[in-house]
C-alpha positions as CSV (number, residue, x, y, z in Angstrom):
1,M,26.7,-46.4,-43.7
2,K,30.3,-48.4,-45.4
3,K,32.5,-47.7,-46.2
4,E,32.7,-47.3,-49.7
5,D,29.6,-45.5,-49.4
6,I,31.6,-42.9,-47.6
7,Y,34.6,-43.0,-50.4
8,G,31.8,-42.7,-53.3
9,I,29.8,-39.8,-52.0
10,A,33.1,-37.7,-51.5
11,L,34.5,-38.5,-54.4
12,R,30.5,-37.5,-56.1
13,T,30.7,-34.1,-54.3
14,I,34.3,-33.4,-55.4
15,D,32.8,-34.3,-59.4
16,V,29.9,-32.3,-59.2
17,E,31.6,-28.8,-58.1
18,T,35.1,-29.5,-60.2
19,Q,32.6,-29.3,-63.0
20,S,30.6,-26.3,-62.0
21,I,33.8,-24.5,-61.5
22,A,34.6,-26.2,-65.0
23,E,31.4,-24.1,-66.0
24,L,32.6,-20.9,-65.2
25,R,35.0,-20.7,-68.2
26,A,32.0,-19.8,-70.4
27,Y,30.8,-16.8,-67.9
28,I,34.1,-15.6,-68.2
29,N,32.8,-13.0,-71.1
30,D,32.4,-9.1,-71.9
31,D,30.9,-8.8,-68.9
32,F,33.7,-10.2,-66.3
33,I,35.8,-7.8,-68.6
34,H,34.2,-4.7,-67.8
35,A,33.9,-5.3,-64.2
36,V,37.9,-6.2,-64.0
37,Q,38.2,-2.7,-65.9
38,T,35.7,-0.4,-64.1
39,V,36.6,-1.6,-60.6
40,F,40.8,-0.8,-61.3
41,A,39.5,2.5,-62.6
42,S,37.7,3.3,-59.5
43,K,38.6,5.8,-57.1
44,G,37.1,4.3,-54.6
45,R,36.8,0.6,-52.9
46,L,34.6,-2.4,-53.7
47,V,31.8,-2.1,-51.1
48,V,31.1,-6.4,-51.3
49,S,27.8,-7.7,-50.0
50,G,25.4,-10.9,-49.2
51,I,23.2,-12.8,-47.3
52,G,23.0,-16.4,-46.1
53,K,26.3,-18.2,-47.2
54,S,26.6,-16.1,-50.1
55,A,27.2,-13.5,-47.1
56,I,30.5,-15.5,-46.2
57,I,31.7,-15.2,-49.4
58,A,31.1,-11.8,-49.5
59,Q,33.6,-11.8,-46.6
60,K,36.3,-14.0,-48.0
61,I,36.2,-12.0,-51.8
62,M,36.7,-8.6,-49.6
63,A,39.2,-10.2,-47.7
64,T,41.2,-11.6,-50.6
65,L,41.0,-8.5,-52.6
66,N,42.0,-6.2,-49.9
67,S,45.6,-8.6,-49.5
68,T,46.0,-8.0,-53.0
69,G,46.1,-4.4,-53.9
70,T,41.5,-3.2,-54.3
71,P,41.0,-1.9,-51.4
72,A,37.8,-3.6,-50.8
73,L,35.4,-3.6,-47.9
74,Y,32.4,-6.2,-46.1
75,M,28.4,-5.2,-45.9
76,H,25.2,-7.8,-44.7
77,A,22.5,-7.1,-46.5
78,A,20.1,-7.4,-43.7
79,D,22.8,-4.9,-41.9
80,A,22.9,-2.4,-45.0
81,I,19.4,-1.8,-45.4
82,H,19.4,-1.2,-41.2
83,G,22.0,1.3,-40.8
84,D,25.2,-0.1,-42.9
85,L,24.5,1.7,-46.3
86,G,26.3,4.4,-44.6
87,M,29.0,3.3,-45.7
88,I,29.0,3.5,-48.6
89,R,31.0,6.6,-50.2
90,E,29.5,8.3,-53.8
91,E,32.6,6.5,-55.5
92,D,32.4,3.6,-53.9
93,M,31.4,0.1,-56.2
94,V,29.2,-2.1,-54.9
95,M,29.2,-5.7,-56.0
96,V,26.4,-7.7,-54.0
97,V,26.6,-12.3,-53.9
98,S,24.2,-14.0,-54.4
99,K,22.4,-17.2,-55.9
100,S,19.2,-16.2,-56.1
101,G,19.3,-12.7,-56.4
102,N,15.9,-12.7,-55.5
103,S,16.1,-12.5,-51.6
104,P,13.5,-10.3,-49.8
105,E,16.8,-8.4,-48.3
106,I,18.7,-8.1,-51.8
107,K,15.1,-6.6,-53.0
108,V,15.8,-3.5,-50.9
109,L,19.2,-3.2,-50.9
110,V,19.7,-2.8,-54.7
111,P,16.9,-0.2,-55.6
112,L,18.9,1.8,-52.5
113,V,22.3,1.1,-53.8
114,K,21.4,2.2,-56.7
115,S,19.3,5.1,-55.9
116,F,22.5,7.1,-55.0
117,G,24.3,6.7,-58.2
118,N,27.0,4.0,-57.3
119,T,27.8,1.0,-60.0
120,L,26.4,-1.9,-58.9
121,I,28.1,-5.4,-59.8
122,G,25.5,-8.5,-59.2
123,M,27.3,-12.1,-58.3
124,V,24.6,-13.9,-59.2
125,G,23.2,-17.5,-60.2
126,N,19.8,-16.8,-61.8
127,M,20.0,-14.5,-64.9
128,Q,16.7,-13.8,-64.9
129,S,16.7,-12.7,-60.8
130,F,16.1,-9.1,-59.3
131,L,19.6,-8.5,-58.9
132,A,20.4,-9.8,-62.5
133,K,18.3,-7.2,-64.1
134,N,19.0,-4.8,-62.3
135,A,22.5,-4.9,-61.7
136,D,25.1,-2.2,-63.9
137,I,27.2,-4.8,-64.5
138,V,26.8,-9.0,-63.6
139,L,29.2,-12.2,-63.2
140,N,27.5,-14.8,-63.8
141,T,27.7,-17.7,-61.5
142,T,25.0,-20.1,-62.2
143,V,25.4,-24.1,-61.5
144,S,23.8,-27.1,-63.2
145,K,24.0,-28.6,-60.2
146,E,24.3,-27.9,-56.1
147,A,26.7,-31.1,-54.6
148,C,23.9,-31.4,-52.2
149,P,21.6,-34.6,-53.0
150,N,18.6,-32.9,-52.4
151,N,20.4,-29.9,-54.9
152,L,19.2,-27.5,-52.0
153,A,22.2,-26.9,-50.2
154,P,24.6,-24.1,-51.3
155,T,27.8,-26.0,-51.9
156,S,28.2,-26.2,-55.8
157,S,27.0,-22.8,-56.3
158,T,29.3,-21.1,-53.2
159,T,32.2,-23.1,-54.4
160,A,32.0,-20.9,-57.5
161,Q,31.3,-17.4,-56.2
162,M,34.3,-18.1,-54.5
163,V,36.1,-19.3,-57.8
164,M,35.0,-16.1,-59.5
165,G,35.5,-14.6,-56.7
166,D,39.2,-15.3,-57.0
167,A,39.1,-14.2,-60.6
168,L,38.2,-11.2,-60.2
169,A,41.0,-10.7,-57.2
170,V,43.9,-12.0,-59.3
171,C,43.4,-10.0,-62.9
172,L,42.9,-6.8,-60.9
173,M,45.9,-7.8,-58.5
174,E,48.0,-8.3,-62.1
175,L,46.6,-5.0,-63.5
176,R,47.5,-3.4,-60.8
177,G,51.5,-5.3,-60.9
178,F,51.2,-5.9,-57.1
179,S,54.3,-6.8,-56.7
180,G,55.9,-10.1,-53.7
181,D,57.3,-7.5,-52.2
182,D,53.9,-5.5,-51.9
183,F,52.0,-9.1,-50.7
184,A,54.9,-8.5,-47.8
185,K,53.8,-5.4,-47.2
186,F,49.8,-6.5,-46.3
187,H,50.8,-9.5,-44.9
188,P,53.2,-8.3,-41.9
189,G,52.4,-11.0,-39.3
190,G,52.7,-14.8,-38.5
191,M,54.7,-16.9,-41.2
192,L,53.9,-16.0,-44.5
193,G,54.6,-13.0,-43.7
194,K,58.2,-14.0,-41.9
195,Q,58.9,-15.4,-44.8
196,L,58.4,-12.4,-47.0
197,Y,59.9,-9.8,-45.0
198,L,62.4,-11.5,-42.7
199,R,66.6,-11.6,-43.9
200,V,69.3,-13.6,-42.8
201,R,70.7,-10.2,-40.7
202,D,67.9,-10.3,-39.0
203,L,68.6,-13.6,-37.8
204,F,72.6,-13.9,-36.4
205,M,73.3,-10.8,-35.2
206,D,73.0,-11.9,-32.0
207,N,75.0,-15.6,-32.3
208,E,78.9,-15.5,-31.5
209,K,80.8,-15.1,-34.2
210,P,83.9,-18.2,-33.6
211,A,87.2,-17.5,-36.1
212,V,90.0,-19.3,-36.0
213,H,92.7,-18.7,-38.2
214,A,94.4,-21.7,-40.7
215,G,97.2,-21.9,-38.6
216,H,96.0,-22.6,-35.3
217,S,95.9,-25.8,-33.5
218,L,92.9,-28.4,-32.9
219,K,93.1,-27.1,-29.5
220,Q,92.5,-24.2,-30.3
221,V,89.7,-25.0,-33.0
222,I,88.3,-27.1,-30.5
223,L,87.9,-24.4,-27.5
224,E,85.9,-21.7,-30.2
225,M,83.6,-23.9,-30.9
226,T,83.0,-24.9,-27.6
227,R,82.9,-21.2,-26.6
228,T,80.7,-19.8,-28.7
229,R,78.8,-22.7,-28.6
230,L,77.6,-23.1,-32.2
231,G,79.2,-26.1,-33.5
232,A,80.9,-24.6,-35.5
233,T,83.5,-21.4,-36.4
234,A,85.1,-20.1,-39.9
235,V,88.7,-19.9,-40.5
236,I,89.9,-15.9,-41.5
237,N,93.4,-15.0,-42.8
238,E,94.6,-12.4,-41.5
239,E,92.4,-9.5,-43.4
240,G,89.2,-11.3,-41.8
241,D,88.3,-13.0,-45.3
242,L,86.9,-17.1,-45.2
243,V,89.3,-19.0,-46.3
244,G,87.2,-21.9,-45.2
245,F,84.7,-23.6,-41.8
246,I,84.9,-26.0,-39.3
247,T,81.7,-27.9,-37.7
248,D,81.6,-30.7,-35.6
249,G,80.6,-33.3,-37.8
250,D,84.4,-32.3,-39.2
251,L,85.9,-32.7,-35.8
252,R,84.1,-36.6,-35.7
253,R,85.3,-37.3,-38.9
254,M,88.7,-36.0,-38.3
255,L,89.1,-38.1,-34.9
256,Q,88.3,-41.5,-37.5
257,K,91.7,-40.9,-39.4
258,D,94.7,-42.0,-37.8
259,V,96.8,-38.9,-37.6
260,S,98.8,-37.3,-34.9
261,F,96.1,-34.9,-32.9
262,N,99.3,-32.6,-32.4
263,D,100.2,-32.4,-35.2
264,I,96.6,-31.2,-36.7
265,T,95.7,-27.4,-37.8
266,A,92.6,-25.9,-38.7
267,E,93.6,-25.9,-41.9
268,D,93.8,-29.7,-42.0
269,I,90.0,-30.1,-40.7
270,M,88.2,-27.0,-42.6
271,T,86.3,-27.5,-45.3
272,K,87.6,-24.9,-48.0
273,T,84.2,-24.4,-50.1
274,P,81.2,-23.5,-47.6
275,K,78.2,-22.9,-48.1
276,T,77.3,-18.9,-47.6
277,I,74.7,-16.6,-48.1
278,H,74.7,-12.8,-48.3
279,P,73.3,-10.6,-45.0
280,D,70.3,-9.6,-47.4
281,E,68.8,-12.5,-48.8
282,L,65.6,-13.7,-47.5
283,A,65.5,-16.2,-44.1
284,V,63.4,-18.9,-46.7
285,Q,66.4,-19.0,-49.2
286,A,68.6,-19.9,-46.0
287,L,66.5,-22.9,-45.2
288,D,66.2,-23.4,-48.7
289,L,69.9,-23.7,-49.0
290,L,70.5,-25.8,-45.4
291,R,67.8,-28.5,-47.1
292,K,69.1,-28.7,-50.3
293,H,73.1,-29.5,-48.5
294,S,71.2,-31.2,-45.3
295,I,73.4,-29.0,-43.1
296,T,72.4,-26.6,-39.6
297,H,74.4,-23.9,-41.0
298,L,75.5,-21.4,-42.7
299,V,78.6,-18.9,-43.6
300,V,77.0,-15.5,-43.3
301,A,79.6,-13.5,-46.1
302,E,79.1,-10.7,-48.1
303,G,82.1,-11.5,-51.1
304,R,84.6,-12.9,-48.7
305,K,84.0,-11.0,-45.5
306,Y,83.3,-12.7,-42.8
307,S,80.0,-11.7,-41.1
308,G,78.7,-14.8,-39.1
309,I,76.8,-18.1,-38.7
310,L,73.3,-18.9,-39.4
311,H,72.2,-21.8,-37.6
312,L,69.4,-24.2,-38.3
313,H,68.3,-22.8,-34.8
314,D,67.6,-19.6,-35.6
315,L,64.9,-20.2,-38.4
316,V,62.8,-22.7,-36.0
317,K,62.7,-19.8,-33.6
318,E,60.9,-18.2,-35.8
319,G,58.9,-20.4,-36.8
320,L,59.6,-20.5,-40.5
321,I,60.2,-24.2,-39.8
């Protein structure tokens, strides 16, 4: 197969699935609104089920719901009719995801759920199916064509299911007023979690706190920077207020000047308006500042009160870069 042929097939696949997603706009109707409102008002969980490829989509929908504030469980349709129905509580709702809506497992599962008295949502791609006719609420995910050249392998249909599930989850998320802080509570692990909860004070407290006074000599500045191995030092007054900042870059630039080193003081070298950050700020905000100004240090300060130094390496160690 030629490179051009592969290119064309890939673009055709994307175009077909894009069209399928666009067609979903017509299915955001009163039934969809009813589904959102009913799940929102429910005191139980949303049990999401499916068979085959739809089962995989059901798992993803369940995970998205849980991470955005809507309690959900996954139940495989085949396992449900062999004992897993026991996970369904009286106050729970059940959503069955299926393209055809006529799978043998679905035909067994649906009457059982109905007999329990639980509200049944059918996310289905066939409005004449057993599932569509027996569900209390129907979310239509019909697609005109699969991206598969034989129009058989679930491609466009599973994409449509996933997008409909996201639409449901995001509507519920906004109805609940689910905030970034809430999201952080449910995502404490990994880099995403750290971006949401890790603060500057969590990173710099173990660092040395180098400091000199404005009148200190060049030698004293170099010794302090060497002692703490941070490649920088704050310049403070007698009250501990920040009056300036010196980095190794400042030293190098000073050495390029034709001046007498014996007469140089910290005040001659320092940057009088260094970039600062409050210890309660998020670590990702510190990273944004470092990137924006192409620097490797930030002075941590509360107002003018010097607290310490945050180094780029502190963020690297936490995996934020």
